[in-house]
C-alpha positions as CSV (number, residue, x, y, z in Angstrom):
1,X,-19.9,-5.2,-4.6
2,X,-17.7,-2.0,-5.8
3,X,-15.6,-4.7,-7.9
4,X,-18.4,-6.4,-9.5
5,X,-20.3,-3.1,-10.1
6,X,-17.4,-2.4,-12.1
7,X,-16.2,-6.0,-13.9
8,X,-19.6,-7.6,-14.3
9,X,-20.7,-4.7,-17.1
10,X,-17.3,-5.6,-18.6
11,X,-18.4,-8.8,-19.0
12,X,-21.5,-8.5,-20.3
13,X,-20.2,-6.4,-23.2
14,X,-18.0,-8.9,-23.9
15,X,-20.6,-11.6,-24.1
16,X,-22.7,-9.3,-26.3
17,X,-19.3,-9.0,-28.6
18,X,-19.1,-13.0,-29.0
19,X,-23.1,-13.5,-29.6
20,X,-22.8,-10.9,-31.9
21,X,-19.7,-12.8,-33.7
22,X,-21.9,-16.2,-33.3
23,X,-24.7,-14.4,-35.3
24,X,-23.0,-13.2,-37.9
25,X,-24.1,-9.7,-36.7
26,X,-20.0,-8.4,-36.3
27,X,-17.2,-10.3,-39.5
28,X,-13.8,-9.3,-40.0
29,X,-14.8,-6.3,-42.0
30,X,-16.6,-4.6,-39.4
31,X,-14.5,-5.5,-36.6
32,X,-11.6,-4.3,-38.7
33,X,-13.8,-0.7,-38.7
34,X,-14.9,-1.0,-35.5
35,X,-10.7,-1.5,-34.5
36,X,-9.5,1.8,-36.4
37,X,-12.4,4.2,-34.9
38,X,-11.3,3.4,-31.8
39,X,-7.4,3.3,-32.6
40,X,-7.8,6.5,-34.1
41,X,-11.0,8.9,-32.8
42,X,-12.1,7.1,-29.2
43,X,-9.1,6.3,-27.5
44,X,-6.8,9.2,-28.2
45,X,-9.9,11.3,-27.0
46,X,-10.2,9.1,-24.0
47,X,-6.7,9.4,-23.4
48,X,-6.5,13.5,-24.0
49,X,-9.8,14.0,-22.3
50,X,-8.9,12.0,-19.1
51,X,-5.7,13.8,-18.7
52,X,-6.1,17.1,-19.8
53,X,-9.1,17.5,-17.0
54,X,-7.1,16.5,-14.2
55,X,-6.5,18.8,-11.6
56,X,-2.7,18.4,-12.0
57,X,-1.0,21.2,-9.2
58,X,-3.9,20.3,-6.9
59,X,-3.3,16.5,-7.0
60,X,0.3,15.5,-8.2
61,X,2.1,13.5,-5.6
62,X,5.8,12.5,-7.1
63,X,6.2,9.7,-5.1
64,X,2.9,8.0,-6.1
65,X,3.9,9.1,-9.6
66,X,7.4,7.2,-9.0
67,X,5.8,4.1,-7.7
68,X,3.7,3.5,-10.4
69,X,6.5,4.4,-13.4
70,X,8.9,2.4,-11.4
71,X,6.4,-0.8,-11.1
72,X,5.0,-0.3,-14.7
73,X,8.8,0.0,-16.2
74,X,10.1,-2.7,-14.1
75,X,7.5,-5.2,-14.7
76,X,7.6,-4.4,-18.7
77,X,11.7,-5.0,-18.4
78,X,10.9,-8.5,-17.7
79,X,8.0,-9.4,-19.7
80,X,10.1,-8.1,-22.6
81,X,12.9,-10.2,-21.9
82,X,11.3,-13.1,-21.2
83,X,9.0,-12.3,-24.5
84,X,11.8,-13.4,-26.6
85,X,11.9,-17.2,-25.3
86,X,8.3,-17.5,-27.0
87,X,9.1,-19.8,-30.5
88,X,6.0,-18.0,-31.8
89,X,6.9,-14.3,-33.0
90,X,3.6,-12.9,-33.5
91,X,2.9,-13.7,-29.9
92,X,6.1,-11.5,-28.2
93,X,4.5,-8.1,-28.1
94,X,1.3,-9.6,-27.2
95,X,2.2,-11.1,-24.4
96,X,4.5,-8.1,-22.9
97,X,1.4,-5.8,-23.6
98,X,-1.5,-7.7,-21.8
99,X,1.7,-8.5,-18.7
100,X,2.8,-5.2,-18.0
101,X,0.0,-2.8,-18.8
102,X,-2.8,-2.6,-16.4
103,X,-6.6,-1.2,-17.0
104,X,-5.8,1.7,-14.5
105,X,-8.1,3.8,-15.9
106,X,-11.3,2.2,-16.6
107,X,-11.3,0.1,-13.8
108,X,-8.4,1.3,-11.6
109,X,-9.9,5.0,-10.7
110,X,-13.5,4.1,-10.2
111,X,-12.4,1.0,-7.7
112,X,-10.3,3.6,-6.2
113,X,-13.1,6.1,-5.5
114,X,-15.2,3.2,-4.3
115,X,-12.8,2.3,-2.0
116,X,-11.4,5.4,-0.6
117,X,-12.8,8.9,-1.7
118,X,-13.2,11.6,-4.4
119,X,-9.3,13.3,-3.6
120,X,-8.0,9.5,-4.0
121,X,-9.7,9.2,-7.1
122,X,-8.0,12.6,-8.3
123,X,-4.6,10.8,-7.3
124,X,-5.1,8.3,-9.3
125,X,-5.8,10.5,-12.2
126,X,-2.7,12.1,-11.9
127,X,-0.8,9.0,-11.8
128,X,-2.9,7.4,-14.8
129,X,-2.1,10.4,-17.0
130,X,1.7,9.8,-16.2
131,X,1.1,5.8,-16.5
132,X,-0.7,6.8,-20.1
133,X,2.5,8.1,-21.6
134,X,4.6,5.7,-19.7
135,X,3.0,2.5,-20.9
136,X,2.2,3.6,-24.3
137,X,6.1,4.3,-24.9
138,X,7.0,1.0,-24.0
139,X,4.1,-0.4,-25.8
140,X,4.5,1.3,-29.2
141,X,8.7,0.6,-28.6
142,X,8.3,-3.2,-27.9
143,X,5.3,-3.9,-30.9
144,X,7.8,-1.8,-33.5
145,X,10.9,-4.0,-32.0
146,X,8.7,-7.1,-32.2
147,X,7.3,-6.0,-35.5
148,X,10.8,-5.6,-37.2
149,X,11.7,-8.6,-35.8
150,X,9.1,-10.3,-37.8
151,X,9.5,-9.0,-41.0
152,X,13.5,-9.4,-40.8
153,X,13.6,-13.1,-39.6
154,X,14.1,-14.4,-43.0
155,X,17.1,-12.1,-43.3
156,X,20.0,-14.2,-42.1
157,X,23.3,-12.5,-43.8
158,X,24.6,-9.8,-41.8
159,X,25.1,-7.7,-45.2
160,X,21.4,-7.7,-45.7
161,X,20.5,-6.6,-41.9
162,X,22.9,-3.9,-42.3
163,X,21.5,-2.6,-45.6
164,X,18.1,-2.4,-43.3
165,X,19.5,-0.4,-40.4
166,X,18.9,2.5,-40.7
167,X,15.5,2.0,-42.7
168,X,14.6,0.1,-39.3
169,X,15.7,2.8,-37.0
170,X,13.6,5.6,-39.0
171,X,10.9,3.5,-39.3
172,X,10.5,2.9,-35.6
173,X,11.2,6.5,-34.7
174,X,8.1,8.0,-37.2
175,X,5.3,4.9,-36.2
176,X,6.2,6.3,-32.5
177,X,6.0,9.5,-32.7
178,X,3.1,9.5,-35.3
179,X,1.2,6.9,-32.6
180,X,-2.3,8.7,-32.0
181,X,-1.8,7.5,-27.9
182,X,1.4,8.9,-27.2
183,X,0.4,12.1,-29.2
184,X,-3.1,12.4,-27.8
185,X,-1.2,11.9,-23.8
186,X,1.1,13.8,-24.3
187,X,-1.0,16.9,-25.4
188,X,-3.4,15.9,-22.1
189,X,-0.3,16.3,-20.2
190,X,0.6,19.6,-21.3
191,X,-2.7,20.9,-20.9
192,X,-3.4,19.8,-17.8
193,X,0.0,21.3,-16.7
194,X,-0.8,25.0,-18.1
195,X,-4.0,24.4,-16.9
196,X,-5.6,25.4,-20.6
197,X,-9.0,22.7,-20.2
198,X,-10.9,25.4,-18.7
199,X,-10.7,27.1,-21.8
200,X,-12.9,24.6,-23.6
201,X,-14.6,23.0,-21.1
202,X,-18.2,22.4,-21.6
203,X,-18.0,23.9,-25.1
204,X,-18.3,22.3,-28.4
205,X,-15.0,20.8,-28.5
206,X,-15.3,19.5,-25.3
207,X,-18.4,17.7,-26.0
208,X,-16.8,16.2,-28.6
209,X,-14.0,14.6,-27.4
210,X,-17.1,13.2,-24.2
211,X,-19.1,11.9,-27.1
212,X,-16.5,10.3,-28.9
213,X,-14.5,9.0,-25.4
214,X,-18.0,6.9,-24.7
215,X,-17.7,4.6,-26.9
216,X,-14.3,3.8,-26.4
217,X,-14.7,1.4,-23.5
218,X,-18.1,-0.1,-25.0
219,X,-16.6,-0.7,-28.8
220,X,-13.3,-2.1,-27.6
221,X,-14.9,-4.9,-25.2
222,X,-17.2,-5.6,-27.6
223,X,-14.4,-5.8,-30.3
224,X,-12.6,-8.5,-27.9
225,X,-15.7,-10.3,-27.2
226,X,-16.6,-10.8,-31.1
227,X,-12.4,-12.3,-31.1
228,X,-12.8,-14.3,-28.3
229,X,-13.3,-17.9,-28.7
230,X,-13.3,-20.6,-26.6
231,X,-10.2,-22.5,-28.3
232,X,-8.1,-19.0,-28.0
233,X,-7.5,-19.3,-24.3
234,X,-7.1,-22.8,-24.6
235,X,-4.4,-22.9,-27.2
236,X,-2.3,-19.6,-26.0
237,X,-3.2,-20.9,-22.4
238,X,0.4,-21.1,-21.2
239,X,0.7,-17.3,-22.1
240,X,-2.4,-16.0,-20.5
241,X,-1.7,-17.8,-17.2
242,X,2.5,-16.5,-17.6
243,X,0.8,-12.7,-18.4
244,X,-1.5,-12.9,-15.3
245,X,0.8,-14.1,-12.8
246,X,2.7,-10.8,-14.4
247,X,-0.2,-8.9,-14.1
248,X,-2.8,-9.8,-10.9
249,X,0.5,-11.0,-8.6
250,X,3.4,-10.1,-9.4
251,X,2.7,-6.2,-10.0
252,X,0.5,-5.5,-7.2
253,X,3.2,-7.2,-4.8
254,X,5.9,-4.7,-6.5
255,X,3.6,-1.9,-5.9
256,X,2.7,-2.5,-2.6
257,X,6.5,-3.3,-1.7
258,X,7.7,0.5,-3.6
259,X,5.0,2.3,-1.5
260,X,6.2,0.4,1.8
261,X,10.0,1.6,0.3
262,X,8.9,4.7,-0.7
263,X,6.9,4.9,3.1
264,X,3.5,5.4,2.2
265,X,0.5,4.4,4.9
266,X,-3.2,4.3,4.3
267,X,-4.9,5.2,0.9
268,X,-1.5,6.2,-1.1
269,X,-0.3,2.8,-0.2
270,X,-3.9,1.2,-1.0
271,X,-3.2,3.3,-4.5
272,X,0.4,1.6,-5.2
273,X,-1.1,-1.9,-4.9
274,X,-4.7,-1.4,-6.6
275,X,-2.8,0.1,-9.9
276,X,-0.9,-2.9,-9.9
277,X,-3.9,-5.3,-9.1
278,X,-5.6,-4.0,-12.1
279,X,-6.0,-6.9,-14.9
280,X,-4.4,-6.6,-18.6
281,X,-5.8,-3.2,-20.3
282,X,-8.2,-3.2,-22.8
283,X,-6.4,-0.9,-25.1
284,X,-3.9,-3.3,-25.4
285,X,-6.0,-5.1,-27.9
286,X,-7.0,-2.1,-30.1
287,X,-3.2,-1.5,-30.1
288,X,-2.2,-5.2,-31.0
289,X,-4.9,-5.1,-33.6
290,X,-3.5,-2.0,-35.4
291,X,0.1,-2.6,-34.9
292,X,0.6,-6.5,-36.3
293,X,0.4,-8.4,-32.7
294,X,-1.2,-11.3,-32.1
295,X,-5.0,-9.9,-31.3
296,X,-6.2,-13.1,-30.3
297,X,-3.7,-13.3,-27.0
298,X,-4.6,-9.5,-26.3
299,X,-8.1,-10.6,-26.1
300,X,-7.7,-14.2,-24.1
301,X,-5.9,-12.4,-21.7
302,X,-7.8,-9.7,-21.2
303,X,-11.0,-11.5,-20.7
304,X,-9.4,-14.3,-18.6
305,X,-7.4,-11.5,-16.4
306,X,-10.5,-9.3,-15.6
307,X,-12.8,-12.6,-14.4
308,X,-9.7,-13.5,-12.5
309,X,-9.3,-9.7,-10.9
310,X,-12.3,-10.0,-8.8
311,X,-10.8,-12.4,-6.6
312,X,-7.1,-11.1,-6.5
313,X,-7.8,-7.3,-5.8
314,X,-10.2,-8.4,-3.4
315,X,-7.6,-10.5,-1.8
316,X,-4.9,-8.5,-1.8
317,X,-7.5,-5.1,-1.0
318,X,-7.7,-7.8,2.6
319,X,-4.4,-8.3,2.8
320,X,-3.5,-4.6,3.2
321,X,-6.5,-3.8,5.5
322,X,-6.2,-6.7,7.5
323,X,-2.8,-7.7,8.1
324,X,-0.7,-5.2,6.9
325,X,-2.2,-2.0,7.6
326,X,-4.2,-3.4,11.1
327,X,-1.1,-5.8,12.0
328,X,1.5,-2.6,12.0
329,X,4.2,-4.1,9.7
330,X,4.8,-0.6,8.7
């Protein structure tokens, strides 16, 4: 029931977006406006405030952070490498993001709270703070690299590639350091570490951030719903299933294995596993749409993994509680 209480509202928002598109309430121009509002305002506000308001010093556990960073980075490297096998270059960045990037903030933290306690949720918030920086780094890098590959796909001569090498490097650097997701995550970590959030908590700045962040998930899910068609899943079925295998099966197995290797038990091991088991991140769609990747593939994968995660999360939690922990495997 805890999982359903989180995932069902997300699907209701997806359905609302889908119906709005079918009825003509949302068209391409409205969807583009919503995308920019979420990308440049809502998600950066959400990222900054969730990271900045966490109690870094009290709940920081380097081992838990390391497990999550290693798991996410490892899945990214594998997905990124396999993405080069995809013939359609426009789908490579979207496949990579949806295969490695988890919905740790929106679903992971609430589910950890419902399964465990507020202290476990606080640990999860700190892990998610580092995860925000980590996944944004790899996401922007992958999208920029695959974007450059697309742009240069018709330039077959060595001389042409050499002429554009410096320009490409500068473009990658500028786009990376000015990405609003990355900037908000780094600023949030800085504020959290130096405990500066209390200076603005409850004030006008904080209330503005709250108003902005509260629009992020509803708008993003409605956007995704408006972008989903029955054909989008069927025509991308192979990639959707492949990304889902990475996200819903391989990631939690790696998280669980790493947690056991680090000697974690109980709720800490559960956090390692649950964060890996979350469906593809909603923010992947926003980044894909704004950075020229295939947002249709992102939308299809996010919707599919969110639905299937109801089953897979429950299955992994059952195995953890009733076989691994009770069976004294560790």
